[in-house]
C-alpha positions as CSV (number, residue, x, y, z in Angstrom):
1,M,0.0,0.0,0.0
2,T,2.5,2.6,-1.2
3,G,2.0,6.0,0.3
4,K,-0.3,4.8,3.1
5,R,1.0,7.4,5.5
6,A,0.2,10.3,3.2
7,H,-3.1,8.8,2.4
8,L,-4.1,8.5,6.1
9,V,-3.1,12.1,6.8
10,A,-5.4,13.1,3.9
11,V,-8.2,11.0,5.4
12,V,-7.7,12.8,8.7
13,A,-8.1,16.1,6.9
14,M,-11.2,15.1,5.0
15,A,-12.8,13.6,8.2
16,C,-12.2,16.7,10.2
17,A,-13.9,18.7,7.4
18,V,-16.8,16.3,6.8
19,F,-17.8,15.0,10.3
20,P,-19.6,17.8,12.2
21,H,-18.7,18.6,15.8
22,R,-21.1,17.2,18.4
23,G,-22.1,20.7,19.5
24,N,-23.2,21.6,16.0
25,A,-25.2,18.4,15.3
26,Q,-28.9,18.8,16.3
27,S,-29.5,15.1,15.9
28,C,-26.9,14.0,18.5
29,E,-29.2,13.6,21.5
30,T,-29.3,9.9,20.8
31,V,-27.2,7.4,18.8
32,N,-28.0,7.6,15.1
33,F,-28.1,3.9,14.2
34,G,-28.3,4.7,10.5
35,R,-25.0,6.5,10.7
36,V,-23.6,3.7,12.8
37,A,-24.5,1.3,10.0
38,L,-22.8,3.6,7.5
39,V,-19.6,3.8,9.5
40,A,-19.4,0.0,10.1
41,G,-20.4,-0.7,6.5
42,G,-17.8,1.7,5.2
43,F,-15.1,0.0,7.3
44,V,-16.1,-3.4,6.0
45,A,-16.2,-2.2,2.4
46,A,-12.8,-0.5,2.7
47,Q,-11.1,-3.6,4.2
48,S,-12.7,-5.8,1.6
49,A,-11.4,-3.6,-1.2
50,V,-7.9,-3.6,0.2
51,I,-7.9,-7.4,0.6
52,A,-9.1,-7.7,-3.0
53,I,-6.6,-5.3,-4.4
54,R,-3.6,-6.5,-2.4
55,H,-4.5,-10.2,-2.2
56,D,-1.8,-11.5,-4.4
57,S,1.0,-9.7,-2.6
58,W,-0.3,-9.8,1.0
59,W,-2.4,-13.0,1.0
60,P,-1.0,-15.3,-1.7
61,G,-2.0,-18.4,0.2
62,P,-0.5,-20.2,3.2
63,T,3.0,-21.4,2.9
64,T,3.4,-22.5,6.5
65,D,1.5,-23.0,9.7
66,F,0.4,-19.8,11.5
67,D,3.4,-18.4,13.4
68,I,3.8,-15.5,15.8
69,V,7.3,-13.9,15.7
70,W,9.1,-11.7,18.3
71,D,11.9,-10.5,16.1
72,D,14.9,-8.5,17.3
73,V,15.0,-4.8,17.5
74,S,17.1,-3.0,14.8
75,P,17.2,0.6,13.7
76,S,15.0,-0.1,10.6
77,K,12.6,-2.3,12.5
78,G,12.3,0.4,15.1
79,Q,11.3,2.9,12.3
80,D,8.8,0.4,11.0
81,R,7.2,0.0,14.5
82,F,7.0,3.8,14.9
83,L,5.3,3.8,11.5
84,H,2.8,1.2,12.7
85,A,2.0,3.3,15.8
86,S,1.7,6.5,13.8
87,I,-0.8,5.0,11.3
88,A,-2.8,3.4,14.1
89,Y,-2.8,6.8,15.9
90,Q,-4.2,8.6,12.9
91,T,-6.7,5.9,12.0
92,S,-8.0,5.9,15.6
93,Q,-8.6,9.7,15.4
94,V,-10.5,9.3,12.1
95,G,-12.5,6.4,13.5
96,A,-13.4,8.5,16.6
97,L,-14.6,11.3,14.4
98,A,-16.7,8.9,12.4
99,W,-18.4,7.6,15.6
100,D,-18.8,11.2,16.8
101,W,-20.7,11.8,13.5
102,A,-22.9,8.8,14.4
103,C,-23.7,10.5,17.7
104,V,-22.0,7.8,19.8
105,P,-21.0,9.3,23.3
106,R,-17.7,11.0,23.1
107,K,-15.6,8.6,25.2
108,T,-17.2,5.5,23.7
109,A,-16.5,6.9,20.2
110,G,-12.8,7.3,21.2
111,W,-12.6,3.6,22.2
112,L,-14.4,2.5,19.1
113,G,-12.0,4.6,17.1
114,A,-9.1,2.8,18.8
115,L,-10.7,-0.6,17.9
116,L,-10.8,0.5,14.3
117,G,-7.1,1.5,14.5
118,V,-6.2,-2.0,15.6
119,A,-8.6,-3.7,13.2
120,V,-7.2,-2.0,10.2
121,A,-3.8,-3.6,10.9
122,L,-5.0,-7.1,11.7
123,P,-5.7,-8.6,8.2
124,K,-2.2,-7.9,6.9
125,E,-0.6,-9.3,10.1
126,I,-2.7,-12.4,9.9
127,G,-1.7,-12.9,6.3
128,D,1.9,-12.6,7.3
129,G,1.4,-15.2,10.0
130,F,0.9,-17.8,7.3
131,Q,3.9,-16.8,5.2
132,E,7.2,-18.5,5.6
133,G,9.9,-16.0,6.6
134,K,7.4,-13.4,7.9
135,G,5.0,-14.4,10.6
136,F,2.5,-12.4,12.7
137,S,4.6,-9.8,14.4
138,G,3.9,-9.5,18.1
139,P,5.9,-6.3,18.5
140,D,4.2,-4.6,15.5
141,M,0.8,-5.3,17.0
142,I,1.9,-3.9,20.4
143,W,3.1,-0.7,18.8
144,T,-0.1,-0.6,16.7
145,T,-2.3,-1.0,19.7
146,A,-0.4,1.6,21.7
147,G,-0.8,4.1,18.9
148,A,-4.5,3.4,18.5
149,L,-5.2,3.7,22.2
150,L,-3.6,7.1,22.7
151,P,-6.5,9.2,21.1
152,A,-9.0,7.2,23.2
153,V,-7.1,7.8,26.4
154,H,-7.0,11.5,25.4
155,R,-10.8,11.5,25.6
156,S,-11.0,9.6,28.9
157,W,-8.1,11.0,30.9
158,A,-7.3,14.7,30.4
159,P,-3.7,14.7,31.6
160,S,-2.8,12.3,28.7
161,R,-3.5,15.2,26.3
162,T,-0.1,16.6,27.1
163,F,1.3,13.8,24.9
164,A,0.9,13.3,21.1
165,L,2.5,11.5,18.2
166,K,3.8,13.5,15.2
167,I,5.7,12.7,12.0
168,I,7.8,14.6,9.5
169,Y,8.8,13.3,6.1
170,W,11.1,14.4,3.4
171,P,12.2,11.9,0.7
172,S,15.6,10.5,1.4
173,S,18.4,10.4,-1.1
174,E,17.9,6.6,-1.2
175,Y,14.3,7.0,-2.3
176,R,15.1,9.8,-4.8
177,E,18.1,8.2,-6.4
178,S,17.4,4.4,-6.1
179,G,16.2,2.7,-9.3
180,A,15.5,-0.5,-7.3
181,A,12.1,-1.6,-6.0
182,L,13.1,-0.5,-2.5
183,P,12.7,1.8,-0.7
184,E,9.1,2.6,-1.5
185,L,7.4,5.6,-0.1
186,E,6.0,3.6,2.8
187,N,9.3,2.2,3.9
188,D,11.6,5.1,3.1
189,Y,12.8,4.9,6.7
190,A,15.7,7.3,6.2
191,G,13.2,10.0,5.1
192,Q,10.8,9.4,8.0
193,R,11.0,10.9,11.5
194,F,8.6,10.1,14.3
195,Y,8.1,12.2,17.4
196,L,6.6,11.7,20.9
197,T,5.7,15.2,22.0
198,F,5.0,16.6,25.5
199,N,3.3,20.0,26.1
200,P,2.7,21.0,29.7
201,G,0.5,23.8,28.4
202,R,-2.1,21.2,27.4
203,A,-2.4,19.9,31.0
204,P,-5.8,20.4,32.8
205,G,-5.9,23.6,34.8
206,E,-3.3,26.3,34.7
207,A,0.2,25.5,33.3
208,G,1.8,28.6,34.8
209,P,4.1,30.5,32.6
210,W,4.5,27.7,30.1
211,P,3.0,28.8,26.7
212,D,0.2,26.7,25.3
213,W,1.8,26.6,21.8
214,L,5.2,25.2,22.8
215,G,6.1,21.6,23.6
216,I,9.1,19.3,23.7
217,A,9.7,16.4,21.3
218,I,11.7,13.2,21.3
219,G,12.2,11.8,17.8
220,H,13.8,8.9,16.0
221,S,15.0,8.2,12.5
222,V,17.7,6.2,10.7
223,S,20.6,7.6,8.6
224,H,20.3,5.0,5.8
225,W,18.5,1.7,5.1
226,I,19.4,0.4,1.7
227,S,22.7,2.0,0.7
228,E,24.4,1.7,4.1
229,P,23.7,-0.2,7.3
230,P,21.2,1.8,9.3
231,V,22.0,3.5,12.6
232,H,19.8,5.1,15.2
233,E,19.3,8.9,15.0
234,W,17.7,10.4,18.1
235,Y,16.3,13.9,18.4
236,L,15.4,16.3,21.2
237,T,13.7,19.4,19.9
238,L,11.2,22.0,20.7
239,D,7.7,21.4,19.2
240,L,5.2,23.9,17.9
241,D,1.7,23.0,19.0
242,L,-0.6,24.7,16.5
243,R,-3.6,24.0,18.7
244,G,-2.2,26.2,21.3
245,I,-1.8,29.3,19.1
246,P,-4.4,31.9,20.2
247,V,-6.1,32.3,16.8
248,R,-9.8,33.2,17.0
249,T,-10.7,32.6,13.3
250,A,-13.7,30.3,12.9
251,G,-12.6,26.8,11.9
252,W,-9.0,27.3,13.1
253,G,-9.4,24.5,15.7
254,R,-10.1,21.9,13.0
255,I,-7.3,23.2,10.7
256,A,-4.8,23.2,13.6
257,S,-5.8,19.6,14.6
258,V,-5.1,18.4,11.1
259,L,-1.8,20.3,10.6
260,D,-0.7,19.3,14.1
261,Q,-0.3,15.7,13.0
262,W,3.1,16.9,11.5
263,H,6.1,18.1,13.5
264,I,7.3,21.4,12.2
265,P,11.2,21.7,12.3
266,M,12.3,23.5,15.5
267,P,15.6,24.1,17.2
268,G,17.0,21.0,18.8
269,I,19.8,18.4,18.8
270,R,20.4,15.1,16.9
271,V,22.4,12.3,18.4
272,R,23.9,9.8,16.1
273,E,26.6,7.3,17.2
274,G,27.6,9.6,20.0
275,E,27.9,12.7,17.8
276,V,25.7,15.6,18.9
277,V,24.6,18.1,16.2
278,F,22.6,21.3,16.8
279,G,20.1,22.4,14.2
280,M,16.5,22.7,13.1
281,F,14.9,19.2,13.4
């Protein structure tokens, strides 16, 4: 599914624009079962379409008994697991918005969105479980579940809203210059950077002098994947929280929520094999 990250971010944007806020929906006093059916049916239809389109490459038929693997951690596998968490995080948010549109209570909508975030990843992993040399990845599903649960926890426990997952992507030289099949957009690990952000200004109550628009981010990437052996790159940077910018324009909240899925380069440091570099990351 080449370009799945960009596709899911676009889906987040469309969902924020299409699904109305609860406060603006006059029909949200009770659950709208017609919309519930549409959301559930849409999910089933989308999953069925993906299975049909990618059947030959993802589900070519069992080649071994079902196997669960707990593979070793490497820089590139670490990137892949961050990617799993990021996709599940975004899918969970979209799912929650869909259930909001169906007038499901807010917290319940969050947990149902998390369930969708996990369910989206299951068919591919199950297919891998029957493929020799692959297997159902336990670590991948743990990271997927963690990413899917965070938006639901945000709705149920206010202090968790100080944390968020963000991404930044710029095509790596490996992706731009390689004539081989790999890396594809989805596994251009050297071009992907994933961040866990923390913003005290989003904590319940008063955050004191800490500005609402400023956070701290810990990030991870790899230097190479195909052309050279990958090594860990760790980042510690400031983070711009667009949702905390005091803009009063109508609709800014939705726009900021969409744009804030991405980390905007800010001053910080990169640590790679003991070398510390200051810059905009």
